[in-house]
N, C-alpha and C positions, 0 to 999 in steps of 0.2 A: 358813405364815410368820406371824410376829407383827409387829404394828406397833412401830415404834421408840418408846421412851419417853425421858424426860428423862435417865435414867442412860446409855442408849446414846449419846445426843447428847453427854453430858459425857465419856464414854470417847473418842468420836471427837475432841472438842476437845483432850483431853489427848494423843492420838496425833498430831494435827496439829502440836501444839507440839513434840513430841519422840517420834518413832516408836520410839525405842529405850528408852522409859521402861519400867522393870520393872513386871510385873503387880502386884507387892506394893505399889508406890508408887501405882499407879492405884487399887487396891483400897482403900487408905487414904483416898484423896480422894473416892471415890464410895460409901464405906460398904458394901463387899462383900468377900468373901474372894477371894484370888488365883485359885482354881479357877473361881469364878463369873465373874470378869473374863475369864479365858481362854475360858470357854464363850461368853460374849457376843461376844467378838472373833471366835471361830470362826464363830459364826452370821452376823456381819456379813460375813465373808469368803464364806461359802456363798451369801449373798444378793447378792453382787457389789458391795456397798457399799464394803467395803475390798478393794482390788484388788492390794495389795502394800505393802510397807514399803520406802521408797527412801531414798537418801542425797541431800542437797542440797549440791552442791559449789559454792562461790563461785569461779568460774574467774578472776575479776578478781584475787583475792588469790593464787591458785595460780600463775599465770604472767603476771600483769600485763596481761591482755587487756582489750579495750575493749568495753563493753556497747553494743549497737546494737538498733534496731528497724528492720526492713526490710520495705517494702511492695513486693511483686512483682506487677506488672500482667501477668498471664498472658493469652495469647491464648485465646479461648474454647475452642478445641479442645485446649488443652494444660493446662488447670487441674489435672486429676488428676495429670499427669506432673510439673508444677511442685510441687504439694503433696508428692508422694512424694519428689522429689529434694531439696526444701528440708528435709525431715525428716532427710535423710542428711548435711546439711552439718555439718562439725565445729563444735562449740561451741553448737549449737542448744539452747535451753531449752524453747521452745514454738513450735508452728506452728498457725495458725488460718486458716480460709477465710471471707472476708466474703461476704455475700449477693451482692455484685456480681462475685464471682470473684477478687478480689484475695487473694493469699496473704500473710499477715502473720507475720513471723518475729521472735522475740525471741532474741538470741544474744549470746555474748561471743566476740569474734574477735581473732586476733593483730593487732598494730599493723601492718597492711598495707592495701593498697587493698581496698575492698569488692568491686571487680570481680574481682580474682584469687581472693578467698574464694568468691564466687558461682560462678565458673567451675570451682572444684574439684569440684563435683558437679552443676552445673546447666547445661543448654544454653541460653545467653542468647537463642538464636533463638526459644525458646518464649515470650519476653517481648515486650511492646510497650513496656515501660519498667520502671524500678524506682526506689525512693527509699530512701536510707539515712539514718537519724537517729541521731546519737551521743546516748546517754542520760547525763544528769547524775546521775540517781538512779533506782533501781528496787528495789522491795520486792515480795515475794510475800506476799499476805495470804490466809490460809486460816482460815476459821471457819464454824461452823454455828449456826443458830438453829432451834428447833423450828418456828417459824412458816413458814420457807421450805423445809423439807425433807420430802419425801414421795416414795415410789416410785410410778411410774405403770405401768399395764399396757401392754405393748408392742403389744397388739392394738387396744384401744379407748381408750387414754389415760386411763382412769378411775383415780382415786387408789386405791392398794392399801391395804386395811385388814388386820386380823389374820387374815382368811380367805384371804389371797392364796396364790399358788403360785410356787415357784421351781423352774426346771428348766434343765439344761444342754442346749442344742440346737446342734448343729454346733460344739461346743467353746466356746460362749459361754453365760454365765449370763443367762437371761431371766426376767423377773418378769411374772406374770399376776394379774389381779384374781380369777379364778375358774377352775375346771377346764374350763369350756366354752371360754374364750378360749385356754387352754393347748392344748386339743385342736385348735381351729381353726388355731392357729399351727403346731403340729407337722404337721398334715395338709398345710398349704400348703407348709411347708418340705420335707417328704418328696416332695410332688408335683413341686416345682421341681427338687429334687435328682435325682429319677428321670428327669425330662425332659432333664437335662444329661448323663446317663450313656448 
């Protein structure tokens, strides 16, 4: 695996602005050929940095829905259930878990009561409470800077340099700083898998 350079970061910024941008247009902006851009994007996908190209639908304009931020106070034993169920709620844009176990949901919902929306997928008995805030404005901001971006080894958390290793383990792409960390991870993974069988 090679370390990301400024051109890689510029390509990522262009894709964040518009994931449907043609390779020819990207190539013109970064001073490469379209096949070179295609190769770099493929490499970013193989490394797990680019995990897919998605569509961003503004649900408010689509059906006149209301943007909300919901804080779910899950009972300690139900945090995982609440998180999974919240992700299934219709209109959810993002789900996060705070360090204190609160599940925070950003969504656009039909103009109805928040309680009926929550009850559509969530057992309210799992909660000790919840708070719904209507949002006046909300923007997604995505951008990259070379200073704040680097891959870390999943074993030792060391910053990965050009000598790193990428491997798919259990269907997920993992990055390692060296073959030694890769071998330790795979050995531990296989040991746990074998113990479960």
